[in-house]
N, C-alpha and C positions, 0 to 999 in steps of 0.2 A: 450517408458514398457512399461506395469502396470503387468504385471506380480508378483506375490504379492508382489505389489505394492512398484516394484525397479523403478527405471528410468534415465533411460542408455540413460548417455550423453559425445560422439567424444571431447579428449580432444587436444591432440597431439597424433606424430607422433614418435622413438628414438629410433638407432641403439640398438639389447640390449645386455646389459652388468652385468657383474655378478661377482665381486669382482676382478674389471680390467682386464675380459677375456673381449675378445668382439667375436658377436655368428654373424652370422649369416642372421640374423633372423631381423626383421622390428618389431617392439612391437608397436599395435595400444593402448592410455590410453583411457580407460575412467573413469568416473568418474561414480559410479550407486552412486542412494540414495532411497534413504526412510524417512521418518517422522522427516527430520532433520538429523537423520546421514547415514552417509556417505564413503566413500574410492572407488579406485581404483587398478583397474585391468587394465593390462598390458595379455593383445594377439597380438601376435605371428601368423608372417609371415615370413616364411623362403625364404633368397637372389635372387633363381631362380626361384616362382612367383612376381618377381618386376622386370621383363626379356620379353622376350618378347615368347606369348605364342603360342606356331603352329598350335596350332585349333583355337585362331581366328586372328593369322596373326598382330599379337599386342601386346603390351602390356596395362595391363589391369595399368584405371586409375584410381591417388590418388582416387576418388570419388566409388569405389569399392571396393577398398579393404578397405578403409575403411565400405562400405558396408559389405563385406564378413568381417571382422572380427567383427560387431557388430553382424551378423546374429548367429556368431556362440557361441560368451558369451551366442547371449538370448537366444538362444541351450540350453545351459549346463543348465540356468534360468528355463528352462522350463522343464526341467531335473532334478527340484528338489536344484541343487548350488546356495546359497546364499552366493551372497560375500560376507554381512556388519557383516556377521557366521562363517566365511571362516580361518583360520591363515593367517597369510602376507603370506609365499610360496605361497599358493592357488591360491594366486589373479594373479600369474602370471606363464599360458594359453596356449601350440603352436598349431596350426593347424595344424591338423595330414596333408600330403598329398596327402592323398590318395582327407581325407575329400572336399583340394582344390581343386583336379582336379575335382570332381563332381557340384565344386560346378562351376566352371566355360564356367563348358557342358547343367546346370540346371539354376542359379544365386537364388538354396537353395541349402538350408545348408540338406542332406541329415537325413529322422525321422527316423533309425535303430542304426544310430551312441552320 
């Protein structure tokens, strides 16, 4: 990705934990970098989206989930979010369920969010 010179690279995925509390969210971690600066951003997808999707009659693949998380992050960047300038708590986000519902039907993030 080259919006504002940012490069986004998928690193790993893990269940979200915060202060010892476990959430029903899987975080997809991306390294975001620009000109020698870098940070990690977690994009969460709630657990239900890792089960079989009724409209598809199957589960989303790992690649499809990573791509959904990447597209969400890139849509935020395209709307002015710069993770390198954001405070650490703002480097953790969750894709709203309505956006995921749109995504599995259109394979894209809606422009209006």
